[in-house]
MIKOL-636957 format. One line per 10 residues: number of its first residue (from 1); for each residue x, y, z of N, C-alpha, C, O, CB. Coordinates in steps of 0.02 Angstrom, whole numbers. Each point is the difference from the previous one (the first is absolute). Glycine has a CB too. Layout:
# MIKOL-636957
NUM = X,Y,Z,X,Y,Z,X,Y,Z,X,Y,Z,X,Y,Z | ...
This chain:
# MIKOL-636957
1 = 372,284,-889,-45,-28,48,-55,-38,-37,-26,23,-51,51,69,133 | -40,-147,-57,-50,-43,-32,-71,22,16,-13,34,50,94,-128,-43 | -126,75,-50,-71,16,10,-29,-41,58,-55,16,23,44,11,-145 | 46,-78,145,-26,-43,53,15,23,71,-23,-30,48,36,-62,-128 | 26,145,87,19,23,67,-63,17,40,-46,31,-27,156,13,-18 | -110,-63,108,-57,12,43,14,51,55,-44,36,23,7,-151,-46 | 100,119,43,19,47,53,73,20,-9,42,-40,-20,-127,-11,99 | 98,114,-64,68,27,-5,14,41,63,-41,39,22,37,-37,-149 | 63,-13,155,24,41,56,61,39,-25,48,-30,-23,-92,-52,111 | 41,148,-82,59,41,-12,25,21,68,-32,40,35,-10,2,-150
11 = 100,-69,135,25,9,68,59,48,-3,50,-13,-33,-88,-103,67 | 32,171,3,55,48,6,34,-14,66,-28,11,54,-32,78,-123 | 121,-114,66,39,-18,59,39,60,26,12,48,-37,-4,-167,-5 | 12,115,104,40,54,30,74,-6,-18,35,50,-4,-118,-44,98 | 106,-69,-104,70,-11,-14,8,-53,-54,-46,-38,-14,76,71,131 | 29,-34,-147,15,-52,-49,3,-68,34,-18,-51,-30,82,134,-40 | -41,-85,133,2,-64,37,-70,-27,9,-11,-60,-6,116,97,65 | -152,6,-44,-69,-21,10,-29,-32,-64,-34,-51,3,19,142,83 | 29,-61,-143,-25,-27,-63,32,-68,-14,-33,-45,-26,14,162,-19 | 83,-124,61,34,-64,-10,-30,-54,45,-9,-57,-23,114,118,-8
21 = -121,-45,93,-29,-49,46,-69,-21,-25,-17,-59,3,81,109,94 | -105,-1,-120,-66,-18,-25,4,-46,-60,-41,-45,-8,-2,155,51 | 92,-98,-86,8,-44,-59,15,-72,21,-21,-47,-33,61,145,-34 | -3,-106,122,13,-67,26,-65,-33,20,-11,-59,-16,125,95,56 | -157,0,-6,-63,-29,24,-52,-10,-55,-41,-45,4,64,99,105 | -22,-12,-160,-48,-8,-54,18,-58,-47,-43,-24,-36,20,147,43 | 86,-145,-6,22,-54,-44,-4,-66,38,35,-10,50,41,89,-114 | -118,-124,40,-11,-64,33,66,-39,8,9,-36,49,-125,34,-95 | 161,8,-2,63,-38,2,48,26,54,37,-40,29,-52,17,-151 | 14,88,134,47,28,49,-32,11,69,35,18,48,26,36,-142
31 = -126,-63,98,-37,11,62,22,-50,53,13,-58,-16,-111,102,-49 | 103,-22,127,20,-43,56,-55,-48,17,-59,11,-15,133,80,59 | -55,-146,-11,-50,-43,32,-22,39,61,41,25,39,10,-136,-82 | -116,115,53,-26,44,52,-15,-39,64,-14,-60,-3,-35,133,-85 | 53,-40,145,34,63,13,71,-11,23,38,48,7,-147,2,22 | 128,-113,-17,64,-14,33,62,23,-38,50,16,32,-107,-112,17 | 55,98,-116,60,19,-37,5,75,-15,51,23,-25,-53,-137,-24 | -51,151,62,1,71,-15,47,36,49,4,-19,59,-123,13,-103 | 154,57,21,43,39,46,-41,28,58,-58,19,-9,134,10,-88 | -45,-25,154,-34,22,61,-35,68,-8,-56,9,23,140,-74,43
41 = -50,111,-99,-27,68,-8,-60,3,-47,-35,50,-3,149,-6,25 | -125,-98,-60,-57,-3,-46,-54,-47,23,-51,-8,-34,129,35,-58 | -69,-59,150,-45,-53,22,-72,23,6,-45,-38,-16,141,-11,77 | -108,111,-39,-69,20,11,-37,19,-64,-61,7,1,96,32,111 | 1,-31,-168,-36,18,-61,1,-52,-55,-19,15,-56,46,100,84 | -5,-175,-12,4,-50,-53,-64,-41,-10,-10,-29,-53,130,23,77 | -163,3,27,-59,-44,-4,-44,11,-62,-20,-50,-30,23,49,153 | -19,62,-142,-44,8,-59,30,-30,-64,-37,-20,-45,-7,123,97 | 109,-106,-56,31,-28,-60,-7,-76,-3,0,-29,-54,81,124,55 | -87,-126,57,-6,-73,2,-63,-24,-36,1,-51,-34,60,51,143
51 = -115,38,-103,-64,-20,-29,-18,39,-62,-53,-9,-29,17,-23,142 | 81,76,-133,-13,43,-58,1,-40,-64,44,-42,-12,6,138,73 | -100,-83,-102,2,-28,-67,63,27,-35,12,61,3,-141,-72,-9 | 167,-31,-25,63,23,-29,-12,51,-55,-42,-10,-43,94,-100,70 | -14,164,-25,-6,50,-53,19,-30,-67,43,-43,-4,-19,135,87 | -55,-68,-135,16,-23,-67,51,44,-34,27,-17,-52,-141,-30,44 | 128,104,38,51,44,-26,24,47,55,-40,29,36,-10,-36,-151 | 116,14,120,30,48,47,51,39,-41,48,-29,-28,-65,-46,132 | 7,139,-108,43,42,-41,27,58,41,-39,38,30,-25,-70,-133 | 130,38,105,31,57,34,-1,59,-48,33,0,-51,41,-77,123
61 = -113,128,-54,-5,60,-42,63,42,6,28,24,-50,-154,-24,64 | 149,9,47,64,32,14,22,-24,69,-28,-49,26,0,152,-97 | 77,-72,101,29,-26,62,-47,1,60,15,-32,51,93,71,-94 | -164,-4,38,-46,3,57,-73,-17,-18,-43,5,43,119,80,6 | -89,-103,-111,-69,-13,-21,-6,-68,-32,39,-20,-43,-56,142,27 | -35,-157,37,-11,-69,-22,-72,-7,-24,-47,23,32,133,-66,50 | -95,10,-139,-65,-13,-29,-13,-76,5,39,-39,-27,-32,140,-52 | -61,-120,112,-14,-71,12,-68,-16,-30,-50,33,16,120,-34,90 | -73,-49,-151,-61,-19,-35,-26,-68,25,39,-46,12,-2,112,-113 | -103,-70,108,-32,-62,20,-54,-18,-51,-34,44,-26,59,-21,148
71 = -32,-88,-135,-51,-25,-45,-40,-54,36,2,-59,-20,70,85,-83 | -107,-8,156,-35,-53,37,-52,-35,-43,-36,33,-38,54,31,144 | -22,-129,-99,-48,-38,-40,-67,-3,35,-9,-36,49,103,-33,-97 | -141,106,21,-70,-2,23,-7,5,76,-44,-31,29,18,-37,-129 | 69,106,131,-6,12,72,-3,74,12,25,40,-40,37,-147,67 | -93,126,28,-1,70,19,64,14,39,9,-24,56,-137,27,-52 | 171,35,-35,66,14,28,-2,58,50,50,13,34,1,-56,-141 | -107,78,111,-4,61,39,22,-8,72,40,40,25,-133,-7,-98 | 70,-84,108,17,-9,71,75,-13,8,31,28,45,-146,-72,-23 | 143,1,-64,72,-14,4,40,64,-14,49,15,35,-69,-133,-72
81 = -2,156,-13,36,62,-17,-3,50,57,51,30,17,-78,-49,-137 | -31,27,150,-7,48,55,44,-20,60,30,43,32,-148,-18,-70 | 121,-90,53,43,-23,55,73,12,-16,38,22,43,-124,-110,-13 | 105,75,-92,70,11,-20,16,75,2,54,18,24,-58,-121,-97 | -40,145,48,11,72,1,9,25,71,45,40,14,-112,-27,-119 | 24,-36,150,4,21,70,68,-20,29,32,40,35,-157,-51,-22 | 147,-50,-26,65,-23,24,57,42,-29,45,21,36,-92,-137,-23 | 44,127,-78,54,38,-33,5,71,26,55,26,10,-71,-97,-111 | -41,103,113,0,70,22,14,6,75,43,39,20,-124,-12,-111 | 47,-67,131,4,9,72,58,-36,33,28,25,49,-150,-12,-51
91 = 141,-71,-23,52,-39,33,66,4,-38,52,15,30,-139,-92,14 | 86,64,-110,62,4,-39,23,72,-4,60,14,0,-93,-116,-67 | -15,148,62,17,71,-1,15,28,-69,40,47,-6,2,-63,119 | -73,-12,-165,11,30,-66,-30,70,-1,-44,15,41,42,-130,-96 | 25,156,11,-24,70,-3,-73,4,-21,-40,34,32,157,2,-59 | -134,-70,-28,-69,2,-24,-12,-56,-50,46,-32,-25,-50,157,42 | -61,-136,-31,-21,-51,-48,-58,28,-41,-46,31,27,83,-126,51 | -34,83,-142,-59,10,-42,-23,-70,-19,37,-39,-28,2,154,-17 | -102,-128,62,-29,-65,-13,-51,7,-56,-45,42,3,63,-79,117 | -11,-4,-170,-47,-1,-56,-32,-69,-2,34,-51,-4,32,137,-62
101 = -132,-86,70,-38,-62,-6,-41,4,-64,-39,47,-10,34,-62,137 | 14,-34,-170,-35,-1,-65,-51,-55,-2,17,-59,11,84,107,-67 | -162,-30,42,-53,-49,-8,-25,1,-72,24,40,-40,-57,-28,161 | -14,-55,-136,-26,-2,-69,-37,65,-18,5,24,-56,-15,-148,66 | -26,151,39,-41,59,-14,23,63,35,-32,52,-5,-62,-129,-12 | 149,74,54,22,58,37,75,-5,15,28,-55,-3,-143,69,53 | 145,41,-35,69,3,22,6,56,50,-32,52,-7,74,-97,-104 | -1,35,162,6,49,52,73,10,19,38,-49,6,-152,20,36 | 134,92,-31,67,17,22,-7,33,69,-37,48,7,81,-35,-127 | -7,-39,170,-1,28,67,71,14,23,47,-36,-18,-154,-25,44
111 = 115,113,14,64,19,28,0,-15,75,-48,16,35,64,75,-123 | 38,-121,112,8,-15,71,67,24,25,51,-11,-33,-126,-88,21 | 76,132,69,61,16,36,-18,-7,74,-57,-15,17,102,94,-108 | 3,-68,134,-13,-6,72,-54,49,22,-39,-15,45,157,-24,-27 | -119,98,-49,-46,52,22,-61,10,-45,-43,40,16,141,14,34 | -101,-90,-106,-54,15,-47,-23,-62,-39,40,-43,-18,6,158,8 | -110,-117,-3,-30,-48,-46,-46,41,-44,-45,34,25,53,-134,56 | 2,96,-147,-38,43,-45,-17,-37,-64,43,-33,-30,13,133,79 | -118,-94,-70,-20,-25,-65,27,49,-52,-16,59,3,-89,-116,44 | 144,32,-94,26,43,-53,-46,0,-60,-12,52,-31,128,-74,71
121 = -143,-38,-56,-42,-4,-60,-37,-66,-2,31,-53,0,48,128,-61 | -145,-72,60,-41,-58,-14,-20,8,-73,-42,42,-17,-3,-54,138 | 76,-27,-165,-3,11,-72,-71,3,-27,-16,44,-40,124,-102,32 | -150,13,29,-68,1,-25,-45,46,41,-60,2,-9,76,-118,-32 | 15,153,87,-39,45,42,-34,-38,55,3,-62,3,-20,139,-99 | -17,-41,138,-37,-31,54,-73,-4,-20,-20,27,-51,102,16,138 | -122,-76,-47,-69,-16,-19,-43,59,-19,-39,-3,-47,50,-91,121 | -5,149,-38,-42,57,-17,44,62,-10,57,2,23,-154,-51,42 | 69,98,-98,38,59,-19,27,37,61,57,23,0,-128,-13,-103 | 29,-4,156,21,36,60,61,-34,32,48,33,19,-167,5,-1
131 = 116,-105,-11,57,-37,28,61,5,-45,56,8,24,-136,-87,31 | 69,75,-120,55,5,-47,35,67,7,62,3,2,-122,-79,-81 | 22,130,83,30,66,7,35,9,67,53,32,4,-142,13,-79 | 61,-74,128,29,7,67,64,-41,9,50,24,26,-164,-3,18 | 112,-84,-66,55,-46,14,47,-12,-58,53,-29,9,-128,-24,71 | 57,75,-139,40,-14,-59,21,66,-33,-4,8,-61,-58,-117,44 | 84,156,58,14,67,-25,74,17,-6,17,57,-15,-123,-24,65 | 150,-81,-40,72,14,-2,22,20,-71,44,42,-8,-27,-124,101 | -48,52,-144,18,14,-69,-54,42,-34,-59,-5,15,124,-102,-20 | -42,149,-41,-48,37,-41,-29,-47,-52,25,-55,-11,39,164,29
141 = -117,-87,-50,-32,-40,-52,51,-16,-56,2,-56,-26,-115,108,53 | 153,-2,-46,50,-9,-53,53,-50,21,20,-43,-40,-40,160,2 | 42,-113,101,50,-48,24,-29,-71,0,34,-47,-19,19,137,90 | -115,-97,-50,-32,-65,0,-2,-29,-71,13,-60,-9,-82,93,109 | 53,8,-149,-2,-23,-69,69,-21,-24,8,-52,-32,-106,128,10 | 149,-36,38,68,-15,-20,24,-65,34,29,-43,-33,-5,166,17 | -36,-130,80,21,-59,37,-38,-62,-23,27,-55,-2,2,127,100 | -92,-62,-115,-41,-56,-25,30,-27,-64,4,-61,-10,-108,109,63 | 126,-3,-98,31,-20,-63,66,-38,14,15,-49,-34,-67,149,-25 | 90,-77,109,62,-35,18,-15,-69,30,33,-49,-14,22,160,34
151 = -107,-112,21,-16,-62,36,-24,-54,-47,18,-59,7,-46,126,92 | -13,-49,-147,-30,-50,-43,25,0,-72,-14,-47,-37,-84,55,109 | 134,43,-91,27,2,-68,-54,-2,-53,-59,2,14,160,-57,29 | -79,52,-104,-46,-2,-56,-35,-68,-1,33,-52,-1,40,133,-65 | -137,-80,66,-41,-61,-3,14,-48,58,-6,-61,-8,4,73,-117 | 22,14,182,11,-40,60,52,-55,-10,-4,-54,29,-113,78,5 | 167,-11,-77,51,-50,-16,51,-9,57,25,-55,10,-40,83,-131 | 29,25,157,55,-2,47,-17,42,61,-28,54,-6,109,-71,-88 | -64,-8,153,-7,39,60,68,29,16,50,-37,4,-145,-34,39 | 99,137,-34,63,30,21,-9,31,68,2,61,8,32,-39,-128
161 = -44,-65,169,-12,22,69,61,38,25,-7,50,35,-68,-148,-14 | 134,76,-39,61,33,23,1,73,-23,15,44,40,47,-153,-44 | -80,123,-58,-1,69,-25,-50,42,38,14,58,16,20,-99,-128 | -92,13,128,-50,37,37,25,14,71,-7,56,25,-85,-110,-93 | 122,5,100,27,10,68,53,54,0,0,43,44,-24,-162,-17 | 69,118,-75,52,51,-3,-30,70,-11,25,49,29,55,-134,-75 | -132,90,7,-35,64,-10,-35,22,65,1,59,17,-17,-85,-139 | -14,-21,157,-32,16,64,51,26,51,-14,47,37,-73,-135,-60 | 146,58,23,53,23,45,20,71,-16,7,42,45,35,-160,-33 | -33,132,-76,16,69,-21,-56,49,20,14,55,23,52,-102,-119
171 = -128,26,87,-57,42,18,0,13,76,-17,56,21,-49,-103,-118 | 84,-2,137,1,9,72,53,50,23,-6,30,53,-37,-146,-41 | 95,124,-52,54,47,17,-23,72,-8,29,45,31,55,-130,-66 | -135,96,-6,-22,69,-12,-49,25,51,-23,57,-3,41,-75,-116
């Protein structure tokens, strides 16, 4: 993963077919002309893809998990990401999404499913200690240190967001 990544979506699909369909929509070359060429059963969930900034990386982790990277140029991607997440969870029906937004001075990991929205980790913490303890308590101090080392590597040479996301998924299982 490049140091320039600004946002990452880890999408857990319900079926292998669902992951294949999403890969069609995330790839500008295979994406349908909207909305007339989209299959009828997908017509109501294709609109966000029409205006979506094209992902810079789409990686199939396994048959039901997809990692999507975005490198928006000096734009706030948050609103686009939130609209896409809502569509993916509520309309497309993916199982869950971990969204990572990386800024110059902060990084945040959030979990979304149909029934839950949860902050997993605000890397630089929240503004005050009380808020940090209340809203940033999913990880222990030791886990935060370990994940921080994975995220930024030695001397901030490399971001390994994928490794952190996979560790967060394992942590959520416990």
